[in-house]
N, C-alpha and C positions, 0 to 999 in steps of 0.2 A: 130765577136765573136761567139764562139760555143754556142749551145743551153744551155749547162750546165752552162757556165760562165754567160750568160745572166740571167738565173734563179737564180743563187747564188747572183749576184749583185743586182738583184731586191729584193731578200729577205732581203739583208742588208739595204735597204732603207726604209723598213717598219717603220712606226711611232712607237717609243718605247712605252711600256706599262706604263712607269713611267716618270715623269718630274724631277727626282732627279738629282742633280748636280754631277759633277765628283767625288768629295770627298765622297759623300754618296754612289754612285755606287761602288767605290773602296772598301769601308768598307763593303758594303753588300756582295760583292764577297768573301772577306776574311772570313766573318762570316758564309756565306752559306757553304763554303768548310769546315770550322772548325766544323760546326754542323755535317756534313756527316762523317768526320773522327772520331769525338768524339763518335757518335752513334755506329759506326762499331767497333772501337777499345776498347772503355771503357765499353759500355753497350752491346756489342756483338749482336747488332740488325742486322737483315738480310740486306744485301746491297740494296735490292729492296726498303724496307721500309725506310732505311736511306737516299737514294737518293730522294725519294718522299718527305720526311719531309724536307730535306735540300733545295730542290727546293722551297717549300712553304716558308721556312725561308728566303731564298734569296729575294724572291719577297716582303715579309713583311719588311725586312730591307731596301729595295730599295724604299719603299713607294708605291708599285704598288697595284692596286685593286686586291683583292684575286680572283675574278672571272676571271680576265685576266691572272693571274698567273696560275690558274688551266688550262685554255685554252691553254696557251703556253706549259705547261708541258705535257698535254695529246696529243697535236699536235706533239710535239717532240717524245714522246714515240711511238705514232702511226706510224709516218713516219719512225722511226728507225726500228721498228718491221716489217713494211711493206717491207722495203728494205733489211736490213741485216738479219732480222728474217727468211724470206723465204729461203734465201741463206744458213743460218745455218741449217735449217730443211732439205733441200735437201742434204747438205753436210753430215749431220748426217745419213741420209738414205744410201747415197753412202758409208759412212764409215762402217755402219753395214753390207752392202752387201760385202764389201771387207773383213771384219772380218769373217763373217759366211761362206763365200765361200772358205776361205783359201787363197784368193788373197793377203791380207795384209801379211799373213805369208810368202808367196812366195817372196814378195818384201823385207821384213825385213831379211829373211834368206839369200837372195842374197846379200843385202847390207853388212850384217855381215860377209859373206864369202869372199867378194871382198875387203872390206875396213879394214885396220888395225886400232887398237885402237887409234893410234896417228893421223891417217888421218881422223877419223870419224867426228870431228867438221868441218873440211874443206869440207868433202863430203856433210854434211848437209847444209852448207852455200851456196855451189854451186847449190845444188838441189833447195833450197829456192829461190835463186836469179833468176834462170831460170823460175821456176813456177810463181814467184811473179811479173815478168815483166809486163804482161798486166792486172793483177788482183787488185781489191781493197784489202786492207789489210785483211779485215775480211774473204773474200773468200779464200785467201791464207792460213789463219790459219785453216779454216775448212778442207781444203785439206791436209795440212801438219801435223797438230798436232797428229792425230792418228798414223802416221808413226813415228814421234818423240818419242811419249810415248812408243811405242812397241820396238823401237831400244834401248831406255834407259833401259827398263825393262829386255829385253832378253839378251842384251849385257852387262848388269850390269854396265852401264855408269851412271855418275851423270846426273840428269835431266837437270840441268843448263848448264852443259858442252855440251850437245847436243842441248838443246832448244834455248839457247841464239844465237848461230850461225844461226839457222833457222829463228828466229825472226828478226835478224839483216838483213839477206838477203831480207826478205819480206819488211822490213821497208825502207831500202835504195832504193829499187826499187820504193816504194810508193812515196818518196819525190823527187828523183833526176833524174830518167831515163824515158824519153818518150819511148814508147807510153802510159805510165801510165797516167790516166786521170788528176791527179793533175798537173804535169809538162806541159801537153798539154794545159790546161786552162791558165797557166801562160805564156806560149809561145805565145798564141793567144793575151792575154791582153797586153803584153809588145811589141809584134811585133818582137820577136826574130826568128832566123833561126832554124828550127827544126833539120836539120842535124848537125849543129855546136853544138847545145844544147845537142843532143844525144851523140856526140863524147866527149864533155867535161864532160857530166854527167857520162858516163862510166869511164872516166879517174879519176874522183873524187870518184866515187862509189867504185872502187876496193880497194884502201887503206883504205877508210872509213869502209867498211864492214869487212875487215881483222882486224882492230883495235877493232871495236865494237862487232865483232862476236867471232871468235876463240880465240883471245888474251884476250878480256875482260871476256870471259866465264870461264877462269881459276880462276879469282878472284870471279866471281859470284858464282861459284860452292863451293868456300870456305865460302863465306858469307851466302849462303842459301843452305844447304845440305838437300834436301827433295827428297823422292822417287817419282816416277811417281804414281799419284793417281789411285788406282785400279778401282774406279768407272768410270773413263774416258778411261781406257785402253780396247780396243777391245780384247775379249778373243780369245785364240788360237782355230781355227776351229777344230771341232771334227775329230778324226782320222778315223771315220766311213764314211767320205765323199768318194764318188766314186773316185774322183781325184781332185787335186787342179788346178785352172786356171794357164796357163802359165805366165811366167814373162812378156813377150812381150805384151800379151793381157791385163794383169792387168795394166801395165804401160800405155798402150795406152788408157785404159778407164779413168785413173786418169788424163792424159794429155789432153783428148778431150776438156774439158772446156777451158783449157789454149790456145789450138790451135784455137778454135772458137773465143775467145775473142781477141786474137792477130790478127787473120785474119780481124776481124771487125776494129781494130785500124789501120791496114795497109791500108785497103780499104778506110777508112775515110780520111787518109792522101793523098793517091794517087788520088782518085776520087774527093773528096772535093766538092760534090754536093748533098745536102740533098734530092733533087728530083730525083736523078739518081736511076734507078731500082736496079742496082747491090748494090749500097750503102745501099739502104733501105732494101734489102734482108739480107745483112750482119749485119745491125743494129738490125735485129730481131734475127738471129741465133747466133750473138755474144753477145746478151744481157746476163748478168750473170745468170739470172733466167733460160732462155732457154738453155744456155750452160750446166748448172748443171743438168737441167732436162733431157737433151739429154744424158748426161753421165750416169744418173740413168737408163734410158731406155736401153741404150746400155749395161750397166752392167748386166741387166737381161739375156742377151744372151752370154756375154763374161765371166761372173763370176758365175752366179747362175746355168745356164744350164750345164756347164761342171762339176759342183759340184753335180749334180743330184737333184737340187731343183725343186719341182713341183709348180704348181700354188697356191696350198693351203698354202704353207709356206711363200709366198711373203707378204701377209697381216700381218701375225704375225711378220715378220722380220721388216716391216716398223714401226709397233707399238712399238716394242722394241727399235728401233733406235731413235725414237723421245722422248721416256720417259726421258732419262738422261739430255736432253737439256732444259727442261721446265724452270728450275731455271735460266739458263744462258740467255734465251730469255728475261725473266722479268728484269734481272739486266741490260742487255745491253739496253733494251728499256727505263728503268728508267734513265740510263746514257744519252740517247738521249733526254729525257725530261728535264733533268737538263741543258744540253747544250742549248736547245731551249729557256729555261727560261733566261739564260744568254744573248743570242743573242737578244731576244725580249725586254729585259730590257735596251738595248742600250750600253752594255759593249764594244762590238767590235767597235762601232762608237766612243765611248769615247776615246778609245786608239788611233784611227786614228786621232782624232782632237788634242789630246795632242802631238802626234808625229810630227805634221806638223811644229812645231817650233824647232825641233832638228837640229842643224847645224853639221852634220857629213857626211862622205863619203856615196855615194849613195848605194853601196853594203852593207856596214855595217848597214845603215839605213833600207834597205829592210829586212835584217836578223833580226834586233831588232824588227821591226814592226810585222813580222811574229811570232817571239817568244812571244811577248806580247799578240797577239790575240790568239795564240795557248794556252797559259797559262790560258787565261780568258774564252775561249769558249770550249776548248778541241777538237776542230775540225781542223785537218790539212787542209782540203779542204777550210773551211771558212778562215783560216789564209792565205792560198795561194792566194785565189781570192781577198780578201780584200787588202792584201799587194801589190799584182800585180796592182790592180786598182789605189792605191795611188802613187806608184813609176813609173807607166808607162810613164808619161811625161818626166821623167829623161832619158829614153832610146832613146829619139829623137836625142840627140847629141852623143850617144855612138856608138862605132864600133860594128861590127857584133859579135865579140867574147865577148865584154863586155856586150852586151845586153843578150847574152846567159848566162853569169856569173850572171847577175842580176836575171834571172829566177832561177838559181841554188841556189843563196843566199836566195831567198824566200823559195824554197823547203827545204833547210837545216833548216831554222828557224822554219818552220811549224812542224817540228818533235820534237822540244825541250820539254823535261820533261813532258811526258804523266802522268797524275794523275787522280784523282777521277772523273773528268768531261769528261773523254774520254772513249768512248765505248770500244776501244781497250784495255784499262787498265783492264776492267772487264772481257773481253774475256780471256786475258792471265791469270788473277788471277784464274778464275774458271777452265779453262782447265788444268792448272798446279797444281791446288789444293793449292794455296798459300794464306797467309793472306795479309792484306793491306801493312804492313811493309815490308814483303818479296818481294812483287810485286814492291814496290818503289826501294828497294835495287838492284833489278835485271833489270826488264823491264824499269822502269823510268830512271835509271842511264844509261842503254844501249841507250835509245832514246836520252838522253842528250849528250852522247859521239858522237853519229852519227851527231847530230846537230852542235856541237862545232867543231868536226874534219872536217866535210864537209864545214862549214862556213869558217874555217881557210884556208882550201885548196882553196876555191873560192877567198879569199883575196890574197893569195900567187900567184895564177895564174894571177890575175889581174895586178900584178906587173911585170910579165915576158912576157905576150903576149898582 
């Protein structure tokens, strides 16, 4: 087992903070989510406060000691900010460098010049799919959203028409295609063949991303017609700049984290020896934090220097880049706190125990279990690891292709209906300037389409191969 899968499974076996039965836990989850939605929509309370209060309410309804609920919430908030938060901060700095140097202008102007209005959604889904292959979803959002917002603004496109294809590309990679960490963990747990899973994953991902991206975005744009939020759009660089960075140098700077993380994933697959010096080296340089930090440092020379930036302007640029994301960091962190409260209350384990008695085909069972855990905990990773651990014994009698399909069924289920307990939900909401209802009608529906379409394709393939 990979180190990540061992850690995740170990976390799932921690003693719950409450002894509540299944019925009480189920009611507590529903009431906790209801409190969050009500506070945000009815009382217009900030999402950070709503998530905090909702987490405490969930613990109270589940009969957990308040001190343990607070510990779970703060632990989840801290771990989320420590992981995702640093990446968001580095991505924000890189985004500010791209904006102020004119590099982002160069990319947007080139895309607008080369792509026709009809092909733009397809262009965005292709870019997102390539960039999102080795990345955690949050990292991909940080890298892509500034480009999405500027393309929508300057090309006068509907934000949803451009944004949904980009999000679909990222999300499909997240759930279905190795070397993304989620599928890799499931492959390891189930004992599936990596090459076969990759081939079938790409085969399923292509029609899935087309349906959930460019095609669904037509309807999403009608349901939610909002402009790109000005507060999140990097401003056009001053015309007084000495010159703008070249398109190639700018693109290389953006893609550097992708290349480093993809290289790490490939080395992990080829070498497969945690003690090997080469693998240990790539484990460091391919770490998301180091990869993004390297991109920021390289950007000083490829973006800021050509634009005539001196040392004295760098500090101010970093400060201005971090300011707009303070609220996002708190919201995403609180979402992580709510998720951890759910997990520590034993909700995921409850679902696993209930599902043991379901008499249905293995692939459908794997999809349903992943769906249930995803809905309860908000974590695609937790859903993937938990479901893979439960159905792994079923793979013993499966063919190589069906074992791979089992992995993909789990991945598809892990993406189902992202809502208020998912950090990704709040990232999309804040970056796109949406309210909760609008986020559900676009992002949540898109995630559900991906999950259902991919799950159906898995079942269809199981009948013919």
